[in-house]
N, C-alpha and C positions, 0 to 999 in steps of 0.2 A: 899621343894624347892619353891622359888617364882616363877620359870619358869612354874610350873605346875598350877599356879593360873588361867591361861588363860582357861584351860580345865575344871576348877571346878566352872565356873561362867555361866552356860548356860542361866540362867534367865536374867542376867543383860546384857549379850553380844548379846542376841538374835537379837536385833534391830540395833546393830552397823554395820557399813560398814566394808569391808575388810581393807581399809586403817586404820580405827580406831583400828581394831584388831592388825594390824602391828605396829601402833604407840605405843600401850600398850606393844607389844612384845619388841620393841626397848627400851622402858623405863626400862622394867624388866631386859633386858640384860645389860643396862648401870649400873643398881643398883648391879647386880650380879658380874659385873667386877670391880666395885669399882670406875670407872671414865667413862666419855663419849667417850673416844677415842678408847676403844677396846671392842670386844665382847668376851664372855667367851670361853674357850677352848671347841671344838666341840667333843662330846663323841659318836656320833651316830655310829661310826665304831668300837668302842671298844667292840666287841661282842665275846663271847666265845660260844663254842658248847653246854656247859651245861647250860648256862644262857639265851639262845634265847627264850625258850618257857615260862620262869617263869614270865615274865612281860607282861601283857595283852596289845595288841595293841589298842590305843585309837584314832588313826588317819586313818580312812578307806578311801582309794582311790579306785575308780572303773573306769577303762578306758573302755568304751564301744564303739563298732563300729558296724555300721549296713549298710547292702546293698552296700558294697564297690565294685565298678566296674570300671575297668581300661582297656582301649583298646589303641592300637597303630596302626598306618598305616605303613606297611612295603612294599617295592617295590617288585613287581613280578619279578621272574627270567625269563627273556625273552627268548623264544625259538621259532623256527619256527612254530610249531603247535599253540603255543599261539598267534602268530601275525596273522595266517590265520586259524582260528578255523574251517571254513566251508570247507576247503579242506581236501581231504584224505591224509593220511600219505603215505609214500613210501611202507609201508606193505600192504596198501590197506584196512585198517580198517576204518569204517565209523566214522565220527566225531559225538560226542554226544553233543547235544545242552544243555547248561548250563544256568539256569536262573540267571540274574544278581543279586547280593546281595547288599543291602543297604550299602553305605559307601565304596564300591569297585568300581574300574574302570579298565581300561586297563593297568595302570601303578602301582597301589597300591592296597593292600587288607588290610582288618581290622583284627587284631589278638587280641582276648580278653585274657588278663593276669590275671585278677581278675574278677570273675563272681558272684556278689551277696554274698560276704563274710560278715558274722556277727559273733559277739562273744563279750566277755568281759574278762578282766584281772583285778586282784586285788592285792593290796599291800600286801606284805608278801608272794607272790606266784611267781612261775616261770611258765610262759606260753610258751610252745614250739611249733613251727610250723614245721611240718614234711611233707615230700613228696619227690618224686623222683626229679632228676634234670629236671628243666624246668616246675615244678608244680606250681610255683609262690610264693615260700617261701620268697625269698628276696624281691620280689615286694610287698607283704603284709607288711613286716617289713618297707620298704620304705614308704608305704602308711600311716601306723600308725605314722611314725616319720616325717611326713610332708616333705618328700623328693620327692614328685611328684608335677610337676608344677601346679600352681593354674588353676582351671578349667578343668584339664584333668581327675581328680578323682571324681567319683560320689559316693554319700553315706555320711555318718556322721561319725565323730570320736569326742567323747566327754569325758571329765574327770568329774566325779561326775555330769553328766547330763548336763554340760555346754560345749559348743564348745571351742576348744583350739585355741587361736591365735598364729600366727607364732612367735611373739616376746616372749610371755610367754613360749611357748613350748621350744624355744632355752635355756631358763634360768633353766627350771626345769627338762630337760631331757639331755640325753647323747646317742650318737650312736657309737657303736664300730664296725668298718668295718671288713670285712673278712680278709683283709691283714693287717699284723702288720706293720704299717707305723710309724717308729721310727728313730731317728738319730743314726747312727750305732756306733759313737765313744763316746756317752755319757754313763755313768754307770746307772744302774737301779735307784739308788737313786738320781742322777742328773736329770734323765728324770722325775721323780715324783716331784722333787723339782721345776723344771721349770713349770710343769703343775700346781703346787700350786701357783706359782708366777703369772700365768696368770689368774686362775679362782678364787683364794681367794682374799677378799677385802683388800685394804691397812690398814683398821682398825685393822686387825690381825697383831700382832707383829711377828717378824722373829722367835722368840722362839716357839710361838703357830703354826706357819706354819710348822716349823721343826718337832714339836710333831705330827702334823697331818700326815706328810709324813711317820714318823717312824711308827705310828699306822697303816697306810695303808699297809706299807711293811709287817708288821707282819700278818695283816689280809690276805694278798694275798699270804702268805707263801714264801716270797722272802728275807728273812733275810740273807740266806747264799750267795745269788747272789747280794746283795745290792751294792757291790763295783765292780761288774763285768760290763764291757761294753756290750752294746746290741750286737754289732758285725754285720758283713755282710759276703759276700762271701770271702772277703780277710783278715778278721779279726775274730778270734775265740772269741765267746761271749757266751751269756746265751743260754739255751736250747729252743726248740720250744715251749714247755708248759710255760716256764718262760716268754718268749717273748709275749705270748698271754695273760698272766696274767698282764704284764706291760702295754699292750695296754688297757686292761680293767681299770687298776689303773688310768691312766692318764685321763680317761673320767669320773671316779666317784670320783675324788679328792674333788669336791665340794658337794658330797653326793646328786645326783639328785634324784627326786622322780620317774622319768620314765627312764629306761635303756633298750635300744634296742641294740641287738647283731645279727650280720649277720654271722651265722655258727661259733661261737667261738670255737668249737672243731674240725674244719676242719684241716686236716693234723697232728693231734696229736695222740700219742699212747693212749691206753685205760686208763692207770694210769694218764697221764697228762690231758686227757679230763675230767676224773672224778674230778680231783682237781680243774680244772677251773669251772666246774658246781657246786662244792661244795662252792667255793668262791662266786658264783652267788647267791646260796641259802642263804648264810650269808647276802649278800647285800639286798636281798628281805625281809629278816626277820628283818632287821633294819628299814624297813618302806618304801621300794621301790617297784615298779612294774617292774618286769624283764620279757622282751619278747624276745625270741631268736628263730632263725631258726636252725634246726639241721637236718642233713641228715639221719643218722641211729644211734640212741643212744643205748648204751649197757644196760644190765640189771641193772647195778649199777646206771647209770645216770637216767634211767627210775624211779628208786626209789626216785629221788630227785625233779622230776617234779610234778607240781600241776595241770596244765591244758595243754591240747594238742589239736591241730588242724591239722588234716590230710588234705592235698590239692592234688587234682588231676586235672591237666590242668586248674588251676585257679578256681576250685569249691571245696566247703567244702564237704568232704566225712565223717569226723567225727569231733565232737567237744565235749570235756568233759574231765573227769579226767582219769589218766591211770588205776585206779581201775575199771572203768566202761567198759573198752575195752572188757573184756571177755563176759559180758552180752550183749553188743551191738552187737558183731559179732555172738554170739549165737541166739539172736533174728533175726538177718538177715539170719540165716540159715548156717553159716560157724563158727562153734565153734572152739575156739583156743585150740589146744592140750596143755596139761600140760606141755609137755617137750619143747615146742617151746617158743622162745622169742616173746613177744606180739607184739612189734613194727615190727619185722622182718616179722611175719606172716601177719600183716595188710598191710605192704608196698608190700609184695609178692602177696597178694590178689588183691590189688589195681592195681598192674601192670598187673595181669592177666586179670582183667576186662577191662583195658584200650586197651588191645589187642583183646578183643572180639568184636562181632558185635554191641552190644548195648552200649559198653563202661561202664562208671561208673554211667550212668543215674539212674539205680535202687538203687545204693548205695547212691547217693546224695539224691534222694526222700525219701529213708528210714531214712537217718540222719535227714532230715527236720521234718518228722513226729515224730521220736523218740525224737528229741530235743523239739518239741512243747509240747509233753506229759510231759517230765521232767520239763519243765518251769511251767506248771500248778500245778504239784505236789510240786515243790520246788520254791516258789516265795520269793525272797530276796528284801528287801527294804533298801536302803542306806539313812540314815537320815541326813547326813552332806552335806552342800552345798560346792562348791569348795573353796570359799574364807574362809570359816570356817576351812576346812580341811587344806589348805596350811598354814593358820595363826597358827593353832595348831601345824602343822608339823615343822614350823620354830622355834616355841617355844621349841621344843624338840631337836632341834640342826641340822635339815635337812637344805639343801640349804644354804651352808656356804658362798656362794657369796654375802650374805648380804641383808637385807631388809631396805627400806627407810620409814621414817615417813610421811605418806601422808593420806589425807582424801578421796582420790579418790576411788571409788567403782570398778573400773576396775582392775581385777587382774593382768594385765600386768604392772600396775603402781607400784607394790609393790617391784619390784627388779630392780636394775640398768641393763642397757643393757650390759655394761662392767664393770668388776671388778676394773680396774685400769685406771688412766688417760693416756692420749696419750704419754706423755714423759716416764712414767714408762714402758709402753709397748715397746717403742723404746730401752730403756736401757736393758730390759730383753731379747728381741730378738736378739740384738747385742751381748750381753754376751754369749747367747747359740750358736750363729753362730761362734764366735771367739773360743769358747771352742772346738766345734766339728772340726773346721779347724785346730786348734793348734795340735791336735792329729793326723793329716794326714799331716805332713810337706812335704811329698813327693809330693803332688800336687803342692804347691807353689814352691818347689824345681825344678819341671819339668818346670814350667812356667818361672822361673828365669833362668834356664839353656837354654831354647829355646831362650829367648831374648839375653842372653849374647853370645851364639854361633852365632846368626844372627848378633849381633853387631860386633863380632870378624871377621866374614867373610866380612862384608861390610868395616870395618876399614882396613883390610889387602888388600882387593880388590881396594879400593879407597885411598890408602896410600898417604898422603901428596900431594894432588892435587895442581897444579901450577895454575898461573892465565892466561895461554894461552887460545886461543879459544877452544882447545881440552879439556882443564881443565874446562872450562865453561860448555861444553857439558857433561862431566863426572859428574860434580856437579849436573846438572839437573837430570841425571839419578839416582844418589845416592838419591837425595831428594825424587823423585817419589817412588822409591823402599822402602826407609826407612819409609815414611809416610804410604804407603799401608801395609807394614809389621806390623806396630802398630795395624792396624785394624784386620789383619789375626790373630795375636797372641791373640786377645781378644775372639776368637771363643771358647776358653775353658770355658767360662761363660755360654755356652748354656746348658750343662747337669746339672748345679747347680740348677736352678729352676725346670727343668724337674724332677730332683730326689725328690725335696721338694714339688712338686706340690700338691700331695695328702695329704701330711701332713698339708700343708697350707689350703686345702679345708676342711679337717676334723676339723682343730682348729678354723677356721673363721666361719664354718657352725653353731657353737654353741657359738659364740661370745667370744672366748678366748682372741682375740684382734682384732683391727681395721685392715682393709686392708691398710689404709694409714700408720699406724705404721710399718707395714711389708715393705712397699715401701721405707720409709725413712731409716730403719734399713738395708735393703738390699743394698742401696747406700752407706751408711756409712761404712759398713763392707768391701765393695769392695775397697774403696779409699786407705787405707794403702798399700795394695799390689800393686796398680797401681803407688803409688808414688815411691816405691822401684824399680819397673820395669823401670819406666821412667828414674829415676836417673842412673840406671845401663847402660841402653842403651845410654843415652845422654853422660855419662862419657867415655864410650869406643869409641864412634864414633866421638865426636866433635873435640878434639885435634888431634886424629889419622888421620882424613881425612884432617885437616888443614883448618877448616871452620873459617870465619872471625867474629870479634866482640868482642874478649876478653871475660872477665868474664860476662859482661852485655849480650854479644851475647850468651854465654853458658846458662845463666839464662833464657833467652827468649826461646832458643832452648829446654831446659828442660820443660818449661811451655807448649809449644805447643805440645810436645810429650805427656806429661801428659794429656793435653786436648783431644788429639787424642785417647789415651787409654780410657779416660772417655767416649767420644762419642761412640767409638767402643764397649765398655762394655755395655753401656746403649742400643745401637742398638741391640746387640745380646740378652741382657736380654729381651727386648721387643719381639723378635722373639721367645724366650723360652716360653713366655706367650701365644703365638698364635699357634705355631706348636706342635703337640702331640708327636712326636718321634725324637730322637736324630739324626738319619741319615737323615731324611727329613730336620731338621734344619741346619745341616752341608752343605747340598746340596744348600739350599737357601742362606746361609751366603756366601759361596764361590762364587756363581753365582753373587749375588748383589754386593759384594766387587769388583769383576772383572769389573762390570758395572761402579761402582764409579771410579775406576782407569782409565778406558777408557775415561770418560767424565771429568776428573779432570783438563785437560788443558796441560797435558804432551804430549800425543800423537798428539793432534791437538789443536791448539790455540783456545781461546774462539771466536776470530773473524772469524775463519774458520768453526766452528761448524754450521751445517745447522740449520735454524730457527726452524724447527719443532722438533729439539732435544735440543735446548738451555735450555729448562726447566729442563732437567735431569742434565745439567752442574751445575745449582744452587742447585739441590738436592744432589749432590755428596758430601759425607762426606770427601773425600780425597782432594777436591778443596782447602778448606779453610786452613788446615795446610800446604798444598803444597805451596800455594801462600805466606803464612806467612813466612816460612823458606826461600823462594826465596828472599823476601824483607830483611829479616834478614841478608842475605849473601850479596846481591848486592846493597842494598840501602846505598851505600857509595860514596859520591861525589868526593872523592879524589883518589879512587882506579881504576886503568886502566886495562882492560882485553884484549884490542887489540892495539898493538902499531906497527906503520910503517909496515914492510914487513909481520907481522902476519896477516894482511888482507887477504893475499893469502892462508892462512892455510884452510884446508877442502875444497879447490878447485883444479881443474886440474893443476893450476899454483903453487900449493905448492911444487911440486917436482923439479921446475927449480932452477938453482943456484942462490945464494943469490945476486950476482952482477947484474944478469938480473932483480931480484925484485926491486933492488934499481933504476935501469934505468926506470922501469915501474912506480915507485913511482914518479920520476922526470917528467915523461911524463904526469902523472895524475895531478901533481901539476901545470904544464904549462896549461893544459886544463881547470882546475878548478880556476885558478888564486889564488891559495893559496899554502903555503909551507907545504909539507908533507915529513918529514924525517923519518929515522928509529926509532926515539924516539917520534914521534908525536902520541898522544893518540887518537885513532879513535873510541873506544867503552868504554863507562863507564858502571857502574852498572845499572844506570837509563835506558840506551839504551837496556840492556838485558831484564829488566823487561817489557819495552815497546814491544820488539819483541815477547815476550811470552804472551803478553795480560794481565799482572798483573798490572792493573792500577785502578781497581774499589775500592778496600779497602785497607787500610793500615794494617800493621801487627797486631796491637792491635785489630782492628776490626775483623780480621780474627780469632784471638784468642778468642774473645768474642763469635763469631758466632759458633765456634767449641764447646765451653762449652754450649752455648745455645742449640745446637743440642742434647747434652747429656741429658739436662733436658727435652727436648721435648720427646725424646724416653722414658724417665722415666715416663712421663705423660701418654704416649701411654700404657706403661706397666701396669700403675694403671687402665686404662680403661680396659685392658685385664683382669686384676684381678677382676674387678667388673662384667664383662660381662661373662667371662669364668669360674668362680668358684662359680656358683649358686648351684652346687651339688645337683640337682634335675633332676628327669626324665622328659622328655617332653611328 
């Protein structure tokens, strides 16, 4: 194969840069595929049990980490004795003076989660991090995967002796979270297909991407479940072990060099857990470094592990292979009985030492001395630099997300940040969301039902309003309630992103797609439903209530309702990016929308709002659609709403006989010097708008401002995505 020529030329390539290596790899791949548009089919995952060990690995990677230390500040739990340490307690015990510790004060204390952790992991091997709950397993995985904020972690993490940059690590690695974060209504095959669309380059044809997905399904042992939906609490789907393997599959679709997993066997039965680790072994033997945390592996899982690190309260108490455990603890003075599970014995001993007076200090010191002695006896030297190793790895089919032809020596420049352009990401994200939503029609049905029932109640309550003064007041009440209802019914958008938040964080953490692509896709997916909801509400209420304007009036009425739905949906979406819980979000939404209605101008005119609250009037999302529908209804120079004796309606004189009202009109005419009869128009639509303070913006400006509010909140949502989805520990 021409692809292996790269690894057979050490003399000629020795002085080449990584970019030149990759350029040659790209040229060879183009020759192998027959054209320059596609790369050859990737075969790195087509591995069988019997053939794994037959071919020697020529791409050695070593991930080394040294002196990793990570501390956090946590608040003290304040108590009366803590606030007044020099006073005696009620029991009369004398207070003990405690020397202040560096980094601590009255309000916070420092807790060390990792304390001088060192070790290494090699490709073709599985390294497991073990320990009791709170020992620092997940923290160590996060430290190695660059999921701790910059400057907080002390120590070094290097691949083949070179420090890993954040951009390069995102492309050559994958991180599988402890929770299975998947779309419930997608099948296993669809889930992996969408992962392939996000992570594999456009240069790969549809058929080759499909072949890659099918090969991965076979490798993960998911063939029988390929057409089954993932499922959730309300929909029966795949088993727990299958869900875990799917979670692993979506992160290894591009065949990363580094794979980190946070307790992949958690919550699984022994058989499912063994199958998951068996899959990880195959991944490792394809040329990847697999590092995972595990709570308490079974004997069968232990046989699959190559390296182990036992942690106790953030310190290393053992680092080595499973086969070395008996000799290690025998030399420590606690030999492992032949009938005991090695890891269970080790964890039980560590737990006993943690409860003793000296803690695990003796075991930590013994491990350091034992490890130093082993290092002197077995000194390994890795001869390949990072750029040579990655270059040769790509030539063997790893890192399917593609390499670029560049002459730069920086390893980060060899791979693109994203596999697809902006518009491809939008199309793929939208397709996935539509497919997931289409299989849950009850959600849209409930939204439509709520809107139609609300519209029906309003239509029958305000049926065919007349043009009397009472009809005018009833119209004002209808418009205020209708416009505020459009905002309240958009509150159902709140849990949408809250449910997808961690899926989004996992996918964007390793550059599956851009955050801006998700923003645009999220907006586009929501629009069709908003159009149908607006059309239904407008059709039910416009003619039933007897609103003015004919078809053009109905069209504007529909547009302003749609704009209200859009602004409300965007506002709630922004809140979902800020608040962490659904119930907190609903509480905030209900409260703020109530404030919007209060300051909209319905309960109190703009002219009567105190100056120190007028700013909230202009922030009210209800103000602009409310004023728009008022103008759509009353901006008619030929329509009269108060004639003659109707001027006395809604006053104490409204109950007097009609003849008396006519005499009062005649008396008013004589006083004012103008003729006022029973047919004289006294109040037109413009007068009503003036009375309600609707004079600043015309209806089209109100429509545009409502739409603009929607875009403004989408922009704020984007900011929340940038700020709130760093996915790193502080």
